[in-house]
N, C-alpha and C positions, 0 to 999 in steps of 0.2 A: 864416625868415620868409617866404617866399614859399608854403613847403608850408603854413603856417598860414592865410594869405590864402587858399590854394586849399581847403582843408576848409572854411573859414566860408562861401564861396560856395557849396559845394556843399551844406552845411547849409541854408542859405537856400532853394537852388534847390528840394532835398527838400520842406521844410515848404511851399513854395507850391505844388508839384505836388501834395502830399496835401493840400491845403485843395481845390484845384480838384477833385480826384478824389471828395473828400467831399460837395461841394457838388452834382456832377452825380448821385452815387449818389441824396442824397436829394431829386433832383428827379425822377429815373426810377423808383426803388421809393417812393413814398408809401405811408404805412400805409394801409389799407383798413379803413374803418368800417362795418361792414353794419348795416341797420336791425334793430332789435329787433322781433321779431314776437312777440304775446302773444295770448291768447284774449279779452282784456279791454279791448283798446286799439289804437288805429291803429299801424302801425310808425313807431318814434321813434329817433333818432339815441341811441347811448349815452350821449352827454354832456347829453342833456336828458331820460333816463328818470328816473321818480321813484317811491319806492317808497309814498310817502302821497298821496292826493289827496282834495278836500273838496268837498263838494256841498251841494245843496238838494233836498229833497222835499217832496211835497204831492199829495193827493189824497182819494178818496171813502172813507168810512166806512159799512160797513152793519152795525149793532150788534145784538146780543141778550144775553139773561141765559139761561144754562141751568138746569135743574133747576125750583125751585119760585119762579118768576120773578115771576109774578103775586101769589102771597103774600108775598113780600119786600117788593114794591112797595106794596102796602095795608100790610104792617105797619109800613115804616119812612115811610110819608106819612100814616098815621092815618087811613085812609081805610076805617075799619072796617065801614062798609055798602057798600062797594062791591062790585060783581060785575064782574071784567075779564077779559079774554081779551087775551094778551099779542100783540105784534106788534113788527117789528123798528124800530130808529131809524136815521135818515139823519143823518149829520156830515160832518167833514172833519178831515182829520190836516196838519199841515206842521210841517217842522224842517230839522236839520243834520246832515251825517254826515261820517263820514271812512273812506276806505278805505286799508287798509293791505294791499300786494300781497305775496303769499307766495309768490312763483316764478311760473311760468306758470299754473297752473289753480287757484290759492285765493286768498281776500283775507278779511282779517279787516274787520268793518264795524262800528264803536258808532256811535251816533246819539242824537239828543234829540231828540223830537217831541211838539207839542203835538195834543192827540187826543180827539176828542169820542165818548163812548161811553154806553151807558144802554139803556133799554129804553121801548116804548111799549105801551099797554095800552087798550084800547076796551071799552066796557059801560056800566053805569049807575054814578055818581059821586055822593056828597052834595055837594047846592049849598045855601049859606046864604042864607035869603029872611027877612030881618028876624031875629026869634028862632026861626023854623022852618028845619027841616033837611029838604030834598026829594031825593029820588033822580032823577036827569035822565040821557038819555043825553049819554055824552060821553067823555073821554079822560084819562088820565093818564101824562105823559111823563118818564121819569127823564131829566134832563140832567146827566150827570156828566162833567167833564171831566179828563182825567189828563195827565201829563208821563210819557211813557213813555220809557223809557232800554234799548234793544236792544243786544244784542252778537252778532251776526250772523257765521257762517262761509259764505262764498259760494263755489262751486263751481262752475268753468267747464266745461261738458260738451261744449260746440263752442264755436267762434268767436262770441262776443258772447252766448250763451245761457248762462243760469246758474241753479243752485239753491241757495237759501239756506235757512237755520235757526239758531235760537240762543234762548239765555234772553233774558227781557224783565223789567224792573221798571218799576212804575207807581205815581207817587205821585198822590193824589186830590189835584186843587187845588181842584175847587168840585162841590158836588152838590145838585142840587134836584129837586122833582117838581113839574111844571106842568101844574095841573088845569084842564080846559076843558069847557064844557056849552055847548049853543045852536046846534050845526051851522056854528061858525064865522061868526056875523054880529057885526056890529059892538057889539051889546050884549050879547053873549054873557059870560057866567060865567068869569072867570079868577081863577087862586089860584097864588101860588108859594111852596111848602113848602121850607124848608132841611132838608135830611136829611144834611149831610154826615158829622157826627157820629157818624149810625148806622152809618157804613159804615167798612170798615176802609181807612186811609190808606195803606198799601202793599200793592199786589195783583202778584204772583208769576206768569209764565207762560212759555210758550214760543210760539214765533212760526216759521213756516216757508211757502215760496212759491217762486215761478219769476219770473225777467224776461229782458230783453235789453238788452244795453247796444250803443248805436251808437257809430260813431267819433268823431262830431261832439259827444259827452259827453251826449248825450239818453239818458235809458233809460225803459224801462217796467215796470212789476211789479206781480204781483198775489200775495197772500197771506193768512194766516188767523192771528190772534191767538187762543190757547188758554189763559184763566186757568186757573189752580190753587188761588189762593185763594178761600175761602167770602167773599163781599160783605158779608154781616151780621157788625157788629161784635158782636153779642150771639150769633151761632150759632144762631139761632132756626129760620132758612132755610138749606138750602144751595144756593146760587146762586153763578156763577161768570160771567165776561165771556167773550163769543163776538164776535170782530170780524173782518170781512171788509173786506182794504183793496185798493183799486186805486189805484197811484201812478205819477206822473210824477217824473223825477228829473233833474239835470243836475250832473255833474260838472268841474269846473275846477282 
C-alpha cells in the first residue's frame, strides 16, 4: 500500500513538473510570424493576408474611331451633306474591380466600368431653318456610352510598378450624335440623333497599360483600349474604338 501511494505521488509530481516545463518552453520559444513582403502591397501579417482585394477606379477618357470614322459618323447620323474632319472626344470612366493575387508577381483583375467613348468631327453640318436646310460651320459628336468588362493580367515588374493587359468586352448602353452650329452661342442650333440601333451592341477588344500601386491603397495607371470589332452594324464602314485612359484607383 505504501508502495502504491509512493508511485501515485511520484506520478503527480512528474505531471506537475512536465506542465511547468511545457509552459516555460512556450514562453521562451514563441513561434515567429514574419511579415509577408509582396510587390503589390505593404508588409502584412500572415493571418491578415488576403488573396482577393476590391477597389474603385475612375478617370479620363480620350476617345477616337479608327479608319473611316468621319464617313461612319455621317452615315449613321444621316448627315448626308456634311463635310467633317474628325477629332477626339473627351469623357470619363468609373467602376469597380477585384484583384485576385496569384503569388508575389501576378494578379488577375476583372472589372466593370461605365465608359464614355466616341468621336467629334468639325466642319459643315446641315441645319434645318424652317423648310430649308442650310450648311453651316459646326460639329457632330458621337456620344457613345459603354459598359466595359475587362479581365486583366497584372505583372509586377518592381515593387509597386506593374504592367497589365487582357481582353475586354464592351456593351453599348447608349448612343447618339449631338449636332451643333452657331459657334457655341446660346441661340445656336442643336440636335440629338439616336444612332444606337445602327451600332453593334457588343464591342470586343484588348487593353494594355502600366501603373503604380502605393502601400496606402491608392493607385495610378494609364492604358489604351484597342477595339477589334467593326462599330457599324451594317458593315458599310470599317471603324473601331480607340481609347486612351488615365485612371486613379483605390483598393480596400
